[in-house]
PQR file with spaces between the fields and no chain letter, atoms N, CA, C, O and H, PARSE charges and radii, in Angstrom:
ATOM       1  N    MET     1       0.886   -1.017    0.143 -0.4000 1.5000
ATOM       2  CA   MET     1      -0.166   -0.031   -0.132 -0.0000 2.0000
ATOM       3  C    MET     1       0.176    1.431   -0.340  0.5500 1.7000
ATOM       4  O    MET     1      -0.238    1.974    0.684 -0.5500 1.4000
ATOM       5  N    SER     2       0.783    2.477   -1.226 -0.4000 1.5000
ATOM       6  CA   SER     2       1.614    2.735   -0.828 -0.0000 2.0000
ATOM       7  C    SER     2       0.779    4.448    0.178  0.5500 1.7000
ATOM       8  O    SER     2      -0.348    4.403    0.671 -0.5500 1.4000
ATOM       9  H    SER     2       1.119    2.036   -2.058  0.4000 1.0000
ATOM      10  N    ILE     3       1.603    5.603    0.229 -0.4000 1.5000
ATOM      11  CA   ILE     3       1.929    6.280    0.784 -0.0000 2.0000
ATOM      12  C    ILE     3       0.675    7.536    0.283  0.5500 1.7000
ATOM      13  O    ILE     3       0.497    8.582    0.908 -0.5500 1.4000
ATOM      14  H    ILE     3       2.519    5.639   -0.172  0.4000 1.0000
ATOM      15  N    VAL     4      -0.081    7.138   -0.947 -0.4000 1.5000
ATOM      16  CA   VAL     4      -0.913    7.918   -1.125 -0.0000 2.0000
ATOM      17  C    VAL     4      -2.489    7.240   -1.323  0.5500 1.7000
ATOM      18  O    VAL     4      -3.248    8.175   -1.579 -0.5500 1.4000
ATOM      19  H    VAL     4       0.063    6.289   -1.454  0.4000 1.0000
ATOM      20  N    GLN     5      -2.977    6.386   -1.302 -0.4000 1.5000
ATOM      21  CA   GLN     5      -3.808    5.208   -0.491 -0.0000 2.0000
ATOM      22  C    GLN     5      -4.030    5.210    0.748  0.5500 1.7000
ATOM      23  O    GLN     5      -5.167    5.441    1.158 -0.5500 1.4000
ATOM      24  H    GLN     5      -2.360    5.626   -1.094  0.4000 1.0000
ATOM      25  N    THR     6      -3.003    4.956    1.594 -0.4000 1.5000
ATOM      26  CA   THR     6      -3.555    5.497    3.430 -0.0000 2.0000
ATOM      27  C    THR     6      -3.498    6.926    3.205  0.5500 1.7000
ATOM      28  O    THR     6      -4.687    7.032    3.507 -0.5500 1.4000
ATOM      29  H    THR     6      -2.079    4.768    1.261  0.4000 1.0000
ATOM      30  N    ILE     7      -3.183    8.060    2.955 -0.4000 1.5000
ATOM      31  CA   ILE     7      -3.611    9.432    3.007 -0.0000 2.0000
ATOM      32  C    ILE     7      -4.827    9.095    2.280  0.5500 1.7000
ATOM      33  O    ILE     7      -5.686    9.522    3.052 -0.5500 1.4000
ATOM      34  H    ILE     7      -2.217    7.974    2.710  0.4000 1.0000
ATOM      35  N    LEU     8      -5.150    8.835    1.757 -0.4000 1.5000
ATOM      36  CA   LEU     8      -7.182    8.516    0.392 -0.0000 2.0000
ATOM      37  C    LEU     8      -7.923    7.960    1.515  0.5500 1.7000
ATOM      38  O    LEU     8      -9.081    8.241    1.824 -0.5500 1.4000
ATOM      39  H    LEU     8      -4.452    8.488    1.130  0.4000 1.0000
ATOM      40  N    ILE     9      -6.575    6.556    2.512 -0.4000 1.5000
ATOM      41  CA   ILE     9      -8.050    6.085    2.916 -0.0000 2.0000
ATOM      42  C    ILE     9      -8.405    6.594    4.227  0.5500 1.7000
ATOM      43  O    ILE     9      -9.509    6.565    4.771 -0.5500 1.4000
ATOM      44  H    ILE     9      -5.634    6.327    2.261  0.4000 1.0000
ATOM      45  N    PHE    10      -6.991    7.202    4.779 -0.4000 1.5000
ATOM      46  CA   PHE    10      -7.732    7.248    6.222 -0.0000 2.0000
ATOM      47  C    PHE    10      -7.270    9.327    6.753  0.5500 1.7000
ATOM      48  O    PHE    10      -6.834    9.903    7.750 -0.5500 1.4000
ATOM      49  H    PHE    10      -6.095    7.226    4.337  0.4000 1.0000
ATOM      50  N    ALA    11      -7.506    9.528    6.030 -0.4000 1.5000
ATOM      51  CA   ALA    11      -7.748   10.960    6.109 -0.0000 2.0000
ATOM      52  C    ALA    11      -8.520   11.351    4.864  0.5500 1.7000
ATOM      53  O    ALA    11      -9.337   12.118    5.371 -0.5500 1.4000
ATOM      54  H    ALA    11      -7.860    9.060    5.221  0.4000 1.0000
ATOM      55  N    LEU    12      -8.869   11.324    3.252 -0.4000 1.5000
ATOM      56  CA   LEU    12      -8.795   12.813    3.041 -0.0000 2.0000
ATOM      57  C    LEU    12     -10.513   12.443    2.705  0.5500 1.7000
ATOM      58  O    LEU    12     -11.319   13.350    2.498 -0.5500 1.4000
ATOM      59  H    LEU    12      -8.204   10.700    2.840  0.4000 1.0000
ATOM      60  N    ILE    13     -11.101   10.229    2.686 -0.4000 1.5000
ATOM      61  CA   ILE    13     -12.564   10.364    2.517 -0.0000 2.0000
ATOM      62  C    ILE    13     -12.983    9.939    3.953  0.5500 1.7000
ATOM      63  O    ILE    13     -13.933    9.189    3.731 -0.5500 1.4000
ATOM      64  H    ILE    13     -10.447    9.492    2.855  0.4000 1.0000
ATOM      65  N    PRO    14     -12.863    9.977    4.898 -0.5600 1.5000
ATOM      66  CA   PRO    14     -13.330   10.931    6.194  0.2800 2.0000
ATOM      67  C    PRO    14     -13.308   11.965    6.451  0.5500 1.7000
ATOM      68  O    PRO    14     -13.818   12.219    7.542 -0.5500 1.4000
ATOM      69  N    GLY    15     -12.829   12.962    5.783 -0.4000 1.5000
ATOM      70  CA   GLY    15     -12.623   14.309    6.139 -0.0000 2.0000
ATOM      71  C    GLY    15     -14.063   14.766    5.183  0.5500 1.7000
ATOM      72  O    GLY    15     -14.764   15.750    5.422 -0.5500 1.4000
ATOM      73  H    GLY    15     -12.415   12.756    4.896  0.4000 1.0000
ATOM      74  N    VAL    16     -14.255   13.860    4.159 -0.4000 1.5000
ATOM      75  CA   VAL    16     -15.491   14.232    2.991 -0.0000 2.0000
ATOM      76  C    VAL    16     -16.104   13.841    3.667  0.5500 1.7000
ATOM      77  O    VAL    16     -16.968   14.717    3.701 -0.5500 1.4000
ATOM      78  H    VAL    16     -13.686   13.061    3.964  0.4000 1.0000
ATOM      79  N    ILE    17     -16.536   12.789    4.644 -0.4000 1.5000
ATOM      80  CA   ILE    17     -18.018   12.235    5.000 -0.0000 2.0000
ATOM      81  C    ILE    17     -17.659   12.946    5.838  0.5500 1.7000
ATOM      82  O    ILE    17     -18.458   13.310    4.974 -0.5500 1.4000
ATOM      83  H    ILE    17     -15.834   12.078    4.616  0.4000 1.0000
ATOM      84  N    TYR    18     -17.029   14.059    7.239 -0.4000 1.5000
ATOM      85  CA   TYR    18     -17.110   14.348    8.304 -0.0000 2.0000
ATOM      86  C    TYR    18     -18.035   16.420    7.057  0.5500 1.7000
ATOM      87  O    TYR    18     -19.181   16.851    6.930 -0.5500 1.4000
ATOM      88  H    TYR    18     -16.380   13.764    7.940  0.4000 1.0000
ATOM      89  N    GLY    19     -17.460   16.625    6.842 -0.4000 1.5000
ATOM      90  CA   GLY    19     -17.718   17.676    5.960 -0.0000 2.0000
ATOM      91  C    GLY    19     -18.955   17.234    5.244  0.5500 1.7000
ATOM      92  O    GLY    19     -19.815   18.017    5.648 -0.5500 1.4000
ATOM      93  H    GLY    19     -16.529   16.275    6.945  0.4000 1.0000
ATOM      94  N    ILE    20     -19.590   16.289    4.282 -0.4000 1.5000
ATOM      95  CA   ILE    20     -20.675   16.312    3.809 -0.0000 2.0000
ATOM      96  C    ILE    20     -22.116   16.466    5.629  0.5500 1.7000
ATOM      97  O    ILE    20     -23.077   17.205    5.841 -0.5500 1.4000
ATOM      98  H    ILE    20     -18.891   15.653    3.954  0.4000 1.0000
ATOM      99  N    VAL    21     -21.480   15.379    6.426 -0.4000 1.5000
ATOM     100  CA   VAL    21     -22.092   15.935    7.348 -0.0000 2.0000
ATOM     101  C    VAL    21     -22.721   16.984    8.664  0.5500 1.7000
ATOM     102  O    VAL    21     -23.674   16.982    9.444 -0.5500 1.4000
ATOM     103  H    VAL    21     -20.699   14.778    6.254  0.4000 1.0000
ATOM     104  N    ALA    22     -21.227   18.061    8.258 -0.4000 1.5000
ATOM     105  CA   ALA    22     -20.908   19.228    8.693 -0.0000 2.0000
ATOM     106  C    ALA    22     -21.823   20.375    7.579  0.5500 1.7000
ATOM     107  O    ALA    22     -21.801   21.606    7.592 -0.5500 1.4000
ATOM     108  H    ALA    22     -20.453   18.063    7.624  0.4000 1.0000
ATOM     109  N    LEU    23     -22.381   19.694    6.915 -0.4000 1.5000
ATOM     110  CA   LEU    23     -23.246   20.661    5.216 -0.0000 2.0000
ATOM     111  C    LEU    23     -24.379   20.514    5.936  0.5500 1.7000
ATOM     112  O    LEU    23     -24.756   21.366    6.741 -0.5500 1.4000
ATOM     113  H    LEU    23     -22.398   18.694    6.905  0.4000 1.0000
ATOM     114  N    LEU    24     -25.149   19.167    5.642 -0.4000 1.5000
ATOM     115  CA   LEU    24     -26.180   18.529    6.257 -0.0000 2.0000
ATOM     116  C    LEU    24     -26.713   19.341    8.177  0.5500 1.7000
ATOM     117  O    LEU    24     -27.917   19.361    8.437 -0.5500 1.4000
ATOM     118  H    LEU    24     -24.843   18.475    4.989  0.4000 1.0000
ATOM     119  N    THR    25     -26.365   19.533    8.544 -0.4000 1.5000
ATOM     120  CA   THR    25     -26.202   20.626    9.666 -0.0000 2.0000
ATOM     121  C    THR    25     -26.877   21.385    9.614  0.5500 1.7000
ATOM     122  O    THR    25     -28.044   21.629    9.921 -0.5500 1.4000
ATOM     123  H    THR    25     -25.388   19.517    8.333  0.4000 1.0000
ATOM     124  N    LEU    26     -25.320   22.216    8.775 -0.4000 1.5000
ATOM     125  CA   LEU    26     -25.943   23.582    8.896 -0.0000 2.0000
ATOM     126  C    LEU    26     -26.483   24.027    7.576  0.5500 1.7000
ATOM     127  O    LEU    26     -26.139   24.958    6.848 -0.5500 1.4000
ATOM     128  H    LEU    26     -24.372   22.018    8.526  0.4000 1.0000
ATOM     129  N    ARG    27     -26.857   23.666    7.528 -0.4000 1.5000
ATOM     130  CA   ARG    27     -28.013   23.691    5.341 -0.0000 2.0000
ATOM     131  C    ARG    27     -28.835   24.786    6.168  0.5500 1.7000
ATOM     132  O    ARG    27     -28.704   26.004    6.283 -0.5500 1.4000
ATOM     133  H    ARG    27     -27.136   22.909    8.120  0.4000 1.0000
ATOM     134  N    SER    28     -29.860   23.732    6.769 -0.4000 1.5000
ATOM     135  CA   SER    28     -31.443   24.635    7.959 -0.0000 2.0000
ATOM     136  C    SER    28     -30.528   26.189    8.605  0.5500 1.7000
ATOM     137  O    SER    28     -31.487   26.899    8.908 -0.5500 1.4000
ATOM     138  H    SER    28     -29.966   22.742    6.676  0.4000 1.0000
ATOM     139  N    LYS    29     -29.445   26.884    8.891 -0.4000 1.5000
ATOM     140  CA   LYS    29     -28.888   27.996    9.541 -0.0000 2.0000
ATOM     141  C    LYS    29     -28.486   29.104    8.108  0.5500 1.7000
ATOM     142  O    LYS    29     -28.690   30.317    8.068 -0.5500 1.4000
ATOM     143  H    LYS    29     -28.666   26.307    8.645  0.4000 1.0000
ATOM     144  N    PHE    30     -28.004   28.424    7.255 -0.4000 1.5000
ATOM     145  CA   PHE    30     -27.477   28.656    5.857 -0.0000 2.0000
ATOM     146  C    PHE    30     -29.416   29.800    5.497  0.5500 1.7000
ATOM     147  O    PHE    30     -29.639   31.009    5.443 -0.5500 1.4000
ATOM     148  H    PHE    30     -27.839   27.438    7.288  0.4000 1.0000
ATOM     149  N    ALA    31     -30.627   28.159    5.300 -0.4000 1.5000
ATOM     150  CA   ALA    31     -31.657   28.589    4.171 -0.0000 2.0000
ATOM     151  C    ALA    31     -32.833   29.177    5.175  0.5500 1.7000
ATOM     152  O    ALA    31     -33.902   29.583    4.718 -0.5500 1.4000
ATOM     153  H    ALA    31     -30.446   27.177    5.344  0.4000 1.0000
ATOM     154  N    ALA    32     -32.498   29.182    6.730 -0.4000 1.5000
ATOM     155  CA   ALA    32     -33.774   29.941    7.296 -0.0000 2.0000
ATOM     156  C    ALA    32     -34.097   32.039    7.306  0.5500 1.7000
ATOM     157  O    ALA    32     -33.162   32.654    6.793 -0.5500 1.4000
ATOM     158  H    ALA    32     -31.630   28.852    7.101  0.4000 1.0000
ATOM     159  N    THR    33     -34.611   32.425    7.535 -0.4000 1.5000
ATOM     160  CA   THR    33     -34.858   34.182    7.165 -0.0000 2.0000
ATOM     161  C    THR    33     -34.278   33.839    8.599  0.5500 1.7000
ATOM     162  O    THR    33     -34.421   32.867    9.341 -0.5500 1.4000
ATOM     163  H    THR    33     -35.371   31.926    7.952  0.4000 1.0000
ATOM     164  N    PRO    34     -33.599   34.972    8.688 -0.5600 1.5000
ATOM     165  CA   PRO    34     -32.829   36.239    9.197  0.2800 2.0000
ATOM     166  C    PRO    34     -33.219   36.148   10.665  0.5500 1.7000
ATOM     167  O    PRO    34     -34.247   36.821   10.733 -0.5500 1.4000
ATOM     168  N    ARG    35     -32.925   35.642   11.951 -0.4000 1.5000
ATOM     169  CA   ARG    35     -33.803   35.859   13.436 -0.0000 2.0000
ATOM     170  C    ARG    35     -34.071   37.752   13.574  0.5500 1.7000
ATOM     171  O    ARG    35     -33.504   38.690   13.013 -0.5500 1.4000
ATOM     172  H    ARG    35     -32.090   35.095   11.895  0.4000 1.0000
ATOM     173  N    TYR    36     -35.373   37.682   14.747 -0.4000 1.5000
ATOM     174  CA   TYR    36     -34.955   39.040   14.650 -0.0000 2.0000
ATOM     175  C    TYR    36     -34.321   39.401   16.297  0.5500 1.7000
ATOM     176  O    TYR    36     -34.794   38.834   17.282 -0.5500 1.4000
ATOM     177  H    TYR    36     -35.834   36.919   15.202  0.4000 1.0000
ATOM     178  N    ARG    37     -33.277   40.346   16.392 -0.4000 1.5000
ATOM     179  CA   ARG    37     -32.364   40.363   17.595 -0.0000 2.0000
ATOM     180  C    ARG    37     -32.669   41.079   18.261  0.5500 1.7000
ATOM     181  O    ARG    37     -33.000   41.837   17.349 -0.5500 1.4000
ATOM     182  H    ARG    37     -32.893   40.807   15.592  0.4000 1.0000
ATOM     183  N    PRO    38     -33.184   42.297   20.157 -0.5600 1.5000
ATOM     184  CA   PRO    38     -33.836   42.975   20.338  0.2800 2.0000
ATOM     185  C    PRO    38     -32.976   44.322   19.963  0.5500 1.7000
ATOM     186  O    PRO    38     -31.823   44.288   19.532 -0.5500 1.4000
ATOM     187  N    GLY    39     -33.425   45.026   20.104 -0.4000 1.5000
ATOM     188  CA   GLY    39     -32.682   46.585   19.308 -0.0000 2.0000
ATOM     189  C    GLY    39     -33.060   46.051   17.826  0.5500 1.7000
ATOM     190  O    GLY    39     -34.226   46.310   17.530 -0.5500 1.4000
ATOM     191  H    GLY    39     -34.361   45.053   20.454  0.4000 1.0000
ATOM     192  N    GLN    40     -32.699   45.712   17.338 -0.4000 1.5000
ATOM     193  CA   GLN    40     -33.857   45.645   15.997 -0.0000 2.0000
ATOM     194  C    GLN    40     -34.842   46.657   14.920  0.5500 1.7000
ATOM     195  O    GLN    40     -35.437   45.581   14.986 -0.5500 1.4000
ATOM     196  H    GLN    40     -31.752   45.501   17.578  0.4000 1.0000
ATOM     197  N    PRO    41     -35.397   47.352   14.260 -0.5600 1.5000
ATOM     198  CA   PRO    41     -36.205   47.485   14.805  0.2800 2.0000
ATOM     199  C    PRO    41     -37.520   46.486   13.676  0.5500 1.7000
ATOM     200  O    PRO    41     -37.009   45.624   12.960 -0.5500 1.4000
ATOM     201  N    TRP    42     -38.492   46.590   13.619 -0.4000 1.5000
ATOM     202  CA   TRP    42     -39.638   45.567   14.448 -0.0000 2.0000
ATOM     203  C    TRP    42     -40.763   45.812   12.880  0.5500 1.7000
ATOM     204  O    TRP    42     -41.928   46.203   12.817 -0.5500 1.4000
ATOM     205  H    TRP    42     -38.907   47.290   14.200  0.4000 1.0000
ATOM     206  N    GLU    43     -40.013   45.482   12.028 -0.4000 1.5000
ATOM     207  CA   GLU    43     -40.965   46.189   10.790 -0.0000 2.0000
ATOM     208  C    GLU    43     -42.348   45.001   10.126  0.5500 1.7000
ATOM     209  O    GLU    43     -42.671   44.815    8.953 -0.5500 1.4000
ATOM     210  H    GLU    43     -39.066   45.164   12.079  0.4000 1.0000
ATOM     211  N    TYR    44     -42.945   44.344   11.446 -0.4000 1.5000
ATOM     212  CA   TYR    44     -43.855   43.313   11.005 -0.0000 2.0000
ATOM     213  C    TYR    44     -45.076   44.132   11.996  0.5500 1.7000
ATOM     214  O    TYR    44     -45.057   44.845   13.000 -0.5500 1.4000
ATOM     215  H    TYR    44     -42.683   44.495   12.400  0.4000 1.0000
ATOM     216  N    PRO    45     -45.962   43.654   11.208 -0.5600 1.5000
ATOM     217  CA   PRO    45     -47.561   44.094   11.852  0.2800 2.0000
ATOM     218  C    PRO    45     -47.702   42.981   13.510  0.5500 1.7000
ATOM     219  O    PRO    45     -47.288   41.843   13.736 -0.5500 1.4000
ATOM     220  N    PRO    46     -48.459   43.961   14.370 -0.5600 1.5000
ATOM     221  CA   PRO    46     -48.448   43.584   15.517  0.2800 2.0000
ATOM     222  C    PRO    46     -49.271   42.252   16.035  0.5500 1.7000
ATOM     223  O    PRO    46     -50.152   42.688   15.294 -0.5500 1.4000
ATOM     224  N    ILE    47     -49.515   41.730   16.277 -0.4000 1.5000
ATOM     225  CA   ILE    47     -49.698   40.067   16.710 -0.0000 2.0000
ATOM     226  C    ILE    47     -50.385   39.571   17.918  0.5500 1.7000
ATOM     227  O    ILE    47     -49.589   38.767   18.405 -0.5500 1.4000
ATOM     228  H    ILE    47     -48.800   41.376   16.880  0.4000 1.0000
ATOM     229  N    TRP    48     -51.199   39.609   18.493 -0.4000 1.5000
ATOM     230  CA   TRP    48     -51.804   39.443   19.863 -0.0000 2.0000
ATOM     231  C    TRP    48     -51.507   37.160   19.268  0.5500 1.7000
ATOM     232  O    TRP    48     -52.176   36.534   18.446 -0.5500 1.4000
ATOM     233  H    TRP    48     -51.845   40.262   18.097  0.4000 1.0000
ATOM     234  N    TRP    49     -50.112   36.554   20.267 -0.4000 1.5000
ATOM     235  CA   TRP    49     -50.247   34.971   20.580 -0.0000 2.0000
ATOM     236  C    TRP    49     -50.729   34.739   21.463  0.5500 1.7000
ATOM     237  O    TRP    49     -50.848   35.353   22.523 -0.5500 1.4000
ATOM     238  H    TRP    49     -49.569   37.063   20.935  0.4000 1.0000
ATOM     239  N    SER    50     -51.356   33.026   20.840 -0.4000 1.5000
ATOM     240  CA   SER    50     -52.677   32.472   21.394 -0.0000 2.0000
ATOM     241  C    SER    50     -52.071   30.917   21.858  0.5500 1.7000
ATOM     242  O    SER    50     -51.619   30.398   20.837 -0.5500 1.4000
ATOM     243  H    SER    50     -51.259   32.527   19.978  0.4000 1.0000
ATOM     244  N    ALA    51     -51.969   30.352   22.587 -0.4000 1.5000
ATOM     245  CA   ALA    51     -52.058   29.046   22.350 -0.0000 2.0000
ATOM     246  C    ALA    51     -52.597   28.140   21.762  0.5500 1.7000
ATOM     247  O    ALA    51     -52.202   27.217   21.050 -0.5500 1.4000
ATOM     248  H    ALA    51     -52.336   30.773   23.416  0.4000 1.0000
ATOM     249  N    ASN    52     -53.709   28.543   22.185 -0.4000 1.5000
ATOM     250  CA   ASN    52     -55.502   28.311   21.853 -0.0000 2.0000
ATOM     251  C    ASN    52     -55.968   29.707   20.299  0.5500 1.7000
ATOM     252  O    ASN    52     -56.489   30.747   20.699 -0.5500 1.4000
ATOM     253  H    ASN    52     -54.029   29.293   22.764  0.4000 1.0000
ATOM     254  N    PRO    53     -55.770   29.594   18.989 -0.5600 1.5000
ATOM     255  CA   PRO    53     -55.709   30.106   18.828  0.2800 2.0000
ATOM     256  C    PRO    53     -57.629   30.403   18.142  0.5500 1.7000
ATOM     257  O    PRO    53     -58.267   31.344   17.669 -0.5500 1.4000
ATOM     258  N    GLU    54     -58.018   28.115   18.686 -0.4000 1.5000
ATOM     259  CA   GLU    54     -59.972   29.237   18.458 -0.0000 2.0000
ATOM     260  C    GLU    54     -60.714   29.781   19.629  0.5500 1.7000
ATOM     261  O    GLU    54     -61.881   30.172   19.645 -0.5500 1.4000
ATOM     262  H    GLU    54     -57.501   27.351   19.070  0.4000 1.0000
ATOM     263  N    GLY    55     -59.793   29.741   20.676 -0.4000 1.5000
ATOM     264  CA   GLY    55     -60.593   30.439   21.535 -0.0000 2.0000
ATOM     265  C    GLY    55     -60.677   32.186   21.622  0.5500 1.7000
ATOM     266  O    GLY    55     -61.465   32.981   22.135 -0.5500 1.4000
ATOM     267  H    GLY    55     -58.845   29.423   20.662  0.4000 1.0000
ATOM     268  N    VAL    56     -59.482   32.293   20.870 -0.4000 1.5000
ATOM     269  CA   VAL    56     -59.666   34.062   20.685 -0.0000 2.0000
ATOM     270  C    VAL    56     -60.945   34.491   20.030  0.5500 1.7000
ATOM     271  O    VAL    56     -61.673   34.106   19.116 -0.5500 1.4000
ATOM     272  H    VAL    56     -58.842   31.648   20.454  0.4000 1.0000
ATOM     273  N    GLY    57     -60.864   35.929   21.331 -0.4000 1.5000
ATOM     274  CA   GLY    57     -62.066   36.137   21.123 -0.0000 2.0000
ATOM     275  C    GLY    57     -63.456   35.737   21.986  0.5500 1.7000
ATOM     276  O    GLY    57     -64.552   36.287   21.874 -0.5500 1.4000
ATOM     277  H    GLY    57     -60.272   36.241   22.073  0.4000 1.0000
ATOM     278  N    THR    58     -63.173   34.852   22.694 -0.4000 1.5000
ATOM     279  CA   THR    58     -64.530   33.448   23.696 -0.0000 2.0000
ATOM     280  C    THR    58     -64.204   33.976   24.759  0.5500 1.7000
ATOM     281  O    THR    58     -65.114   33.590   25.493 -0.5500 1.4000
ATOM     282  H    THR    58     -62.283   34.405   22.785  0.4000 1.0000
ATOM     283  N    HIS    59     -63.418   34.710   25.495 -0.4000 1.5000
ATOM     284  CA   HIS    59     -63.441   35.668   27.028 -0.0000 2.0000
ATOM     285  C    HIS    59     -64.691   35.721   27.429  0.5500 1.7000
ATOM     286  O    HIS    59     -65.695   36.007   26.777 -0.5500 1.4000
ATOM     287  H    HIS    59     -62.679   35.024   24.899  0.4000 1.0000
ATOM     288  N    ARG    60     -64.533   35.304   29.018 -0.4000 1.5000
ATOM     289  CA   ARG    60     -65.652   36.615   29.434 -0.0000 2.0000
ATOM     290  C    ARG    60     -65.084   37.004   30.074  0.5500 1.7000
ATOM     291  O    ARG    60     -64.046   36.749   30.686 -0.5500 1.4000
ATOM     292  H    ARG    60     -63.717   35.071   29.548  0.4000 1.0000
ATOM     293  N    GLN    61     -66.680   38.658   29.866 -0.4000 1.5000
ATOM     294  CA   GLN    61     -65.931   40.265   30.981 -0.0000 2.0000
ATOM     295  C    GLN    61     -66.461   39.390   32.269  0.5500 1.7000
ATOM     296  O    GLN    61     -67.241   38.545   32.707 -0.5500 1.4000
ATOM     297  H    GLN    61     -67.523   38.865   29.369  0.4000 1.0000
ATOM     298  N    VAL    62     -65.431   40.259   32.491 -0.4000 1.5000
ATOM     299  CA   VAL    62     -65.445   39.873   34.365 -0.0000 2.0000
ATOM     300  C    VAL    62     -65.393   41.822   34.792  0.5500 1.7000
ATOM     301  O    VAL    62     -64.789   42.764   34.278 -0.5500 1.4000
ATOM     302  H    VAL    62     -64.797   40.946   32.135  0.4000 1.0000
ATOM     303  N    ASN    63     -66.230   41.720   35.808 -0.4000 1.5000
ATOM     304  CA   ASN    63     -66.686   43.251   35.852 -0.0000 2.0000
ATOM     305  C    ASN    63     -65.781   42.858   37.432  0.5500 1.7000
ATOM     306  O    ASN    63     -65.504   41.849   38.081 -0.5500 1.4000
ATOM     307  H    ASN    63     -66.720   40.955   36.225  0.4000 1.0000
ATOM     308  N    PRO    64     -65.452   45.064   37.566 -0.5600 1.5000
ATOM     309  CA   PRO    64     -64.744   44.618   39.017  0.2800 2.0000
ATOM     310  C    PRO    64     -66.063   44.329   40.370  0.5500 1.7000
ATOM     311  O    PRO    64     -67.238   44.590   40.630 -0.5500 1.4000
ATOM     312  N    GLY    65     -64.851   43.613   40.921 -0.4000 1.5000
ATOM     313  CA   GLY    65     -66.095   42.849   42.351 -0.0000 2.0000
ATOM     314  C    GLY    65     -66.259   41.728   42.143  0.5500 1.7000
ATOM     315  O    GLY    65     -65.772   40.871   42.880 -0.5500 1.4000
ATOM     316  H    GLY    65     -63.897   43.402   40.710  0.4000 1.0000
ATOM     317  N    GLU    66     -67.002   41.435   41.066 -0.4000 1.5000
ATOM     318  CA   GLU    66     -67.308   40.248   40.570 -0.0000 2.0000
ATOM     319  C    GLU    66     -66.705   38.732   40.929  0.5500 1.7000
ATOM     320  O    GLU    66     -65.571   39.063   41.277 -0.5500 1.4000
ATOM     321  H    GLU    66     -67.397   42.131   40.467  0.4000 1.0000
ATOM     322  N    ALA    67     -66.744   37.300   41.062 -0.4000 1.5000
ATOM     323  CA   ALA    67     -66.330   36.696   41.549 -0.0000 2.0000
ATOM     324  C    ALA    67     -65.841   35.943   40.473  0.5500 1.7000
ATOM     325  O    ALA    67     -66.382   35.283   39.585 -0.5500 1.4000
ATOM     326  H    ALA    67     -67.665   37.032   40.780  0.4000 1.0000
ATOM     327  N    SER    68     -64.413   36.266   40.844 -0.4000 1.5000
ATOM     328  CA   SER    68     -64.405   35.353   39.181 -0.0000 2.0000
ATOM     329  C    SER    68     -63.882   33.603   38.645  0.5500 1.7000
ATOM     330  O    SER    68     -63.109   33.218   37.767 -0.5500 1.4000
ATOM     331  H    SER    68     -63.974   36.802   41.565  0.4000 1.0000
ATOM     332  N    GLY    69     -64.951   32.691   39.914 -0.4000 1.5000
ATOM     333  CA   GLY    69     -64.961   31.242   39.454 -0.0000 2.0000
ATOM     334  C    GLY    69     -64.056   30.809   39.854  0.5500 1.7000
ATOM     335  O    GLY    69     -63.478   31.494   40.698 -0.5500 1.4000
ATOM     336  H    GLY    69     -65.579   33.003   40.627  0.4000 1.0000
ATOM     337  N    THR    70     -63.345   29.252   39.422 -0.4000 1.5000
ATOM     338  CA   THR    70     -62.302   29.460   40.623 -0.0000 2.0000
ATOM     339  C    THR    70     -60.957   29.269   40.122  0.5500 1.7000
ATOM     340  O    THR    70     -60.260   28.255   40.154 -0.5500 1.4000
ATOM     341  H    THR    70     -63.814   28.696   38.736  0.4000 1.0000
ATOM     342  N    ALA    71     -60.742   30.276   39.712 -0.4000 1.5000
ATOM     343  CA   ALA    71     -59.579   30.648   39.597 -0.0000 2.0000
ATOM     344  C    ALA    71     -58.995   31.472   40.626  0.5500 1.7000
ATOM     345  O    ALA    71     -59.556   32.365   41.261 -0.5500 1.4000
ATOM     346  H    ALA    71     -61.308   31.100   39.686  0.4000 1.0000
ATOM     347  N    VAL    72     -57.191   30.866   40.765 -0.4000 1.5000
ATOM     348  CA   VAL    72     -57.081   30.799   42.330 -0.0000 2.0000
ATOM     349  C    VAL    72     -55.531   31.225   42.195  0.5500 1.7000
ATOM     350  O    VAL    72     -54.972   31.285   41.100 -0.5500 1.4000
ATOM     351  H    VAL    72     -56.735   30.141   40.249  0.4000 1.0000
ATOM     352  N    GLY    73     -55.086   31.428   43.052 -0.4000 1.5000
ATOM     353  CA   GLY    73     -53.376   32.165   42.943 -0.0000 2.0000
ATOM     354  C    GLY    73     -53.254   33.906   42.778  0.5500 1.7000
ATOM     355  O    GLY    73     -53.945   34.818   43.233 -0.5500 1.4000
ATOM     356  H    GLY    73     -55.540   31.380   43.941  0.4000 1.0000
ATOM     357  N    GLY    74     -51.574   33.875   41.575 -0.4000 1.5000
ATOM     358  CA   GLY    74     -52.114   35.079   41.602 -0.0000 2.0000
ATOM     359  C    GLY    74     -50.298   35.542   42.153  0.5500 1.7000
ATOM     360  O    GLY    74     -49.657   34.768   42.865 -0.5500 1.4000
ATOM     361  H    GLY    74     -51.013   33.135   41.205  0.4000 1.0000
ATOM     362  N    ALA    75     -49.664   37.007   41.625 -0.4000 1.5000
ATOM     363  CA   ALA    75     -48.246   36.624   41.588 -0.0000 2.0000
ATOM     364  C    ALA    75     -47.462   36.926   43.345  0.5500 1.7000
ATOM     365  O    ALA    75     -47.435   37.989   43.965 -0.5500 1.4000
ATOM     366  H    ALA    75     -50.184   37.636   41.046  0.4000 1.0000
ATOM     367  N    ARG    76     -46.971   35.735   43.710 -0.4000 1.5000
ATOM     368  CA   ARG    76     -46.262   35.128   44.484 -0.0000 2.0000
ATOM     369  C    ARG    76     -46.386   34.175   44.099  0.5500 1.7000
ATOM     370  O    ARG    76     -47.172   33.695   43.282 -0.5500 1.4000
ATOM     371  H    ARG    76     -46.993   34.871   43.207  0.4000 1.0000
ATOM     372  N    GLY    77     -44.754   33.385   45.276 -0.4000 1.5000
ATOM     373  CA   GLY    77     -44.381   32.436   45.122 -0.0000 2.0000
ATOM     374  C    GLY    77     -44.020   31.847   46.487  0.5500 1.7000
ATOM     375  O    GLY    77     -43.301   32.392   47.324 -0.5500 1.4000
ATOM     376  H    GLY    77     -44.116   33.774   45.940  0.4000 1.0000
ATOM     377  N    SER    78     -44.567   30.761   46.585 -0.4000 1.5000
ATOM     378  CA   SER    78     -44.090   30.396   47.959 -0.0000 2.0000
ATOM     379  C    SER    78     -43.052   29.284   48.422  0.5500 1.7000
ATOM     380  O    SER    78     -43.571   28.173   48.525 -0.5500 1.4000
ATOM     381  H    SER    78     -45.151   30.318   45.904  0.4000 1.0000
ATOM     382  N    TRP    79     -41.891   29.334   48.680 -0.4000 1.5000
ATOM     383  CA   TRP    79     -41.049   28.551   49.166 -0.0000 2.0000
ATOM     384  C    TRP    79     -40.292   27.236   50.132  0.5500 1.7000
ATOM     385  O    TRP    79     -39.083   27.020   50.041 -0.5500 1.4000
ATOM     386  H    TRP    79     -41.468   30.237   48.596  0.4000 1.0000
């Protein structure tokens, strides 16, 4: 086995395999749209995010002083 064959088998072929895997993992990074970073101007219309899009707009109006049903909790923590 010559030195050229040894380099081809033990260095070049694994290097090509690592290169292909690296390109496949970075493919989505190069193809994706740029992300918003804090401090950049926001160029999109405002939206209200909801985890339940079907439930948007179906909330019940609660008057001050009215009991809110079974809701409990608040902005406190008990450690």
